[in-house]
C-alpha positions in Angstrom: -7.8 0.8 19.2 -6.0 3.0 21.6 -7.8 4.2 24.7 -9.4 7.6 24.5 -6.8 10.3 24.5 -6.6 14.0 23.7 -3.6 16.1 22.8 -3.9 19.8 22.6 -1.6 22.7 21.8 -2.3 26.3 22.6 -1.9 29.1 20.1 1.4 30.9 20.3 2.7 33.9 18.5 6.2 34.1 17.0 7.4 37.5 18.1 9.6 38.1 15.1 6.8 37.5 12.6 3.6 38.1 14.7 2.1 35.0 13.0 -0.1 32.6 15.0 1.2 29.0 15.3 -1.2 26.2 14.3 -3.3 24.8 17.2 -4.9 21.4 16.3 -6.2 18.8 18.7 -6.7 15.1 18.0 -9.0 12.9 20.1 -9.6 9.2 19.8 -13.1 8.1 20.9 -13.5 4.4 21.3 -15.9 2.0 23.0 -14.9 1.0 26.6 -15.1 -2.7 25.7 -15.2 -4.7 22.5 -16.3 -8.3 22.1 -13.3 -10.5 21.1 -13.0 -11.1 17.4 -15.7 -8.6 16.5 -15.2 -5.5 14.3 -15.1 -2.2 16.2 -15.7 1.3 15.0 -14.1 4.3 16.7 -13.7 8.0 15.8 -10.7 10.2 15.4 -11.8 13.8 16.1 -9.6 16.6 14.6 -10.2 20.2 15.8 -8.6 23.4 14.8 -8.5 25.3 18.1 -6.7 28.3 16.6 -7.9 31.6 15.2 -6.7 30.9 11.7 -7.1 28.2 9.1 -4.6 25.3 9.1 -3.7 23.8 5.7 -2.3 20.4 4.6 -3.9 18.6 7.6 -2.8 15.0 7.6 -3.8 12.3 10.1 -1.6 9.2 10.5 -3.1 6.4 12.7 -1.1 3.3 13.8 -3.5 0.5 14.3 -3.5 -1.7 17.4 -1.4 -4.8 17.3 -3.4 -7.6 15.5 -6.1 -5.2 14.2 -7.0 -5.3 10.5 -8.3 -2.2 8.8 -11.8 -2.8 7.5 -12.6 0.8 6.3 -13.3 4.4 7.2 -15.5 7.4 6.5 -14.0 9.4 4.9 -12.0 6.8 3.0 -8.3 6.8 3.8 -5.2 5.0 2.7 -4.2 1.8 4.4 -0.8 0.2 4.5 -0.5 -2.8 6.8 -0.7 -1.5 10.4 -1.1 2.2 9.4 -3.9 4.4 8.0 -3.6 7.9 6.6 -6.1 10.6 5.8 -5.4 13.9 4.0 -8.0 16.3 5.4 -6.8 19.4 3.6 -7.7 22.7 5.2 -9.4 23.1 8.6 -10.8 26.6 9.2 -10.6 28.2 12.6 -12.9 26.4 15.0 -13.7 23.6 12.5 -13.9 20.0 13.5 -13.7 16.8 11.3 -14.5 13.3 12.4 -13.0 10.1 10.9 -14.9 6.9 11.6 -12.5 3.9 11.5 -13.6 0.3 11.6 -11.0 -2.4 12.4 
């Protein structure tokens, strides 16, 4: 899996409409080391940092080279070196965690 990383966007308003732009962060939390050839479980943490609900939240994960998808909680779709989860709506301040085993 990829090393731990966090991407964040800050809420912004669109002056013409006064609407708040979505603000979602995604963080990957993985063990610092993994025994060679052993399965590893890591988490993808998705957070709605904004003041309003975000709909149609989708998480796409490109698996590390040579990694094989074993499973996840919640279940996701897997196609070769990619995995996909449809999380639906994240309310303001809500967090969802996806546990991935490769």
